[in-house]
N, C-alpha and C positions, 0 to 999 in steps of 0.2 A: 598595228595602231588603228584605232577608230577615232574619227573626228566628225563631230556634228557641225553642220553649217546650214545656212538659210539662203534662199534666193528671194530677192525683193525687187519689185518693180518701182523704180523711183520716178518722181515727177508724174505720178499717175494716181487716178482715183479708183481705177478698176484694174484687175489683172489683165494681161495681154496688151497693155498700153504702157507708155513711158519707156524707161530703159532698165532692163534686168541686170542685176549684179549679184554675184555670189559673195557671201560674207562669212568669214571664219573668225571667231573670237577665240584666241589661243591663250594658253597659260604661258607658253614660251615659244620663241620663234622657231620655225622650221628652217631647214637649209634653203638657201635661195633657189637652188635648182629644183627642189621639191615643190616650192611654191610656184615656180614657173611651170612645172609639169602639171600641177593642179589646174592652173589657169588654162593651159592648153587643153586638158581633158574637159573642163567645163565649157570651153569654146564660147564664152560670153565676152562682151567687149571688155569687161573688167571683173577680176576677182579681187576682193579686198581682204587683207589680213590685219587684225588688230590685237595688241597685247597691252594689258593694264600697265600703266607707268605712273606711279604717284596718284595724283587726283585726276589724271586723264588717261589717254591711250596713245600708244605709238601706232601709226597707221601707214600701211603700204598698199600699193595698187599694182596689179599685174594684168597686162593684156595677154592674149595668146602668143604674142611675139616677144614682149619684154616688159620690164618694170617701167612705169612712167612717173613723171614728176608731179602731176596734179590730176585729180579726177573728181568731178562734182557728184555725179549720180551714185558712184560707189561710196562716197563719203556720206551722202544722205542715206543710202541703204544701211551702212554700218551704224549710223546714229539711230535709225529706226529700230534695228535689232537691239541695241543697247538700251534705248529708252523703254522698250516693251518687254525685255526679258532679263536684263542684267542690272540696269540702273533705273528702276521703275519710279524711284522717288525724286529723280533729278529732272530738271528742265533745261540744263545747260551741260554740254560736253565739250572738252578740249581735246583735239587730236594733235599729236606732235608728229610732224613729217620731216624727213631729212632733206627734201628738195624745196618745199614751199612753206616752211615755218609752221607756226601753230594755226590751226583752223578751228573755229568755234562754231558749234551748231546749237541752236536754241529750239525748244519745242513750245508751241503755244496752240493748244488744242490739237488738231490734226496737221497743222502747218509746221514744217521743219525749215528753219532759216539758217543758211550757211554763210559765215563770214569768210570771204575769200580775198586774195589780193586783186587790186584793180590794175590791169595791164593794158594800156592804150597801145594798139599796134601802130607801127611806123609805116609811112608811105613807101611803096616799092613799085618799080616799073611794071606795067602790064605787058607781059611777054606774049607773042603770038600763040605759043603752045598752051598758054593758060586758057584762052578762049576756045581753042580747038578741043581741049580735054573736058572743060566744063560744059561746052555746048551752048553757050550763051554769051551775049555781049557783056563785058565787064566795064562798069562805069569807073570804079576806083579799086586799086589793089593796095593791100597793107600786109605787114609781116610782124608777127611776134613769134611764139612757138610754132604757130600754124600760119599758112597763107590765109588771107582774109579778103574776100571779094564782095564788093557792093554791086548788086544787080538792079535791074530796072524796077521790078515790082514783085508783089507777093505771088502773082500767077507764074512769073518766070521761075521763082524759087521752087514753087510747088511742082511744076511740070518738068523740072530739070532731069535729064538722063545723062549723067556724066560718063565719060570713058574711064573706068577705074584703072585700067592698065596704063593709060597715059598719066593719070593723076599720080600713080605710084612711082613714076619716073621723074617727077619734079625734083630739081636739085634742092630747092628751098622748102622749108616747112615740114613738120611732122605730118600734119593733116591739112585739110582745106575746109574753111568756113565760108559759106555763102549766105548773104543776108540782104534784106530789102525792107522798106517800110511796110507795115501791115495795113490791111483795109479796115479792119475793125479792132485792131490791137496795135500797140506801139511799134513792134518790129517782129519779123519772122526770120528763121534761119534753118539751115541744114548743115550737117557736118560729115565729112568723109575722111576715112583713115585707112586707105588700102595698104599703106606702108606698114601698118600694124595688123594686117589681115582682117580689118574691119571695113568693109566697103562703105557702109553708112552707119554712124553711131546714132541710135534712135533719138536720144536726148543727151546733149553734151553740156554738163554743168560748167566744166572748165572753160569752154569756149565763151561763156558769158562773162568771164573775167576780161575778155576783149570787147564783147558785144555791148556790155553795159556802159563803160565809159565812152565808147564810140557813139552810141545812140543818145546817151545823156547829153553830150555836147551838141549833137545834131538837133535834138528835139527840145533842148533847153529845159529839161526836167530831170529830177533826181529819181522819182519813182515811176516805174514802167511795168507793163505786162507784156509777156512775149510768148510766142508759140514756136515750137520746133516742128517743122512740117514733114517729118518722116512718116512712113506707113503706120507706125505705132502712135506717133504723135506725143506731145508733151506740153504742159503749161508751166510757165515759170513767172514768179513774182520777183521783180528786179529793183534794186536800189543802189545808187552810187552814194557811198558814205565816205567822203574824203579820199584817202588812199586805198580804201577797201570797197568791195562790192558785197551786197547781201543778195543771195539767191535763194528763193523760197519755193516750196511746193509740198505736195503730199506724196506718200509712199504706201504701198500695200504689200503684204506678205504673199508670195506665190507658193513657196515650198519649204519644208524642213527635210533635211536629208542627212545621211551618214556616209562618209567615204572611208575606205579601208586601205591603209598604206602598209 
């Protein structure tokens, strides 16, 4: 069997920035273990698989470790491929997901905007091992799917050198989000997922389901701009819209390829 697929850099204006994801548009679902093996072979933070379903697409995301419940950058990457190669006359796509409901992506020029759930993280105690592992003073700690730490400032987030081995041993949270107010932008963040064999996710769209309601409340504004301060970096346009968040950005095609199964 031969399967064509694409690699897209999401939240990026140029290749080698943003967050890369592999995208497979399938006629029918592969076996779960095969999709997991493909994700392991790709060794990207996420590989997305989509199958046409009515007027939309069923969508699933796999890390090299397991299937996950929500992924922003791979959703954007999938939308980019569909808008440019499969659904060229459309400006709106609906993705059906088994863990996070329907996700809608709209296209306006080069900007892709994703309608995601708004998930305000709940306060949680700051444990001593958190600061040891992160390597910085934690001002406030929260928890949703991931642990969420508020740090002092943008410089602290940028210079952070966490102990990934210690992060992977945290009892709570799938990953770790660190954030602070930005100097010339509304807020900055970084995201770490060593439990999923991804030490640092270059740009994590799903983390902004937490970040947007958190910073909207702090900054008292609905529309914000954000930067993820990984080595690759990424820019996000953010909006709190009731019980949903809108996460926008650009994407670029890096590669077209064929895998042989």
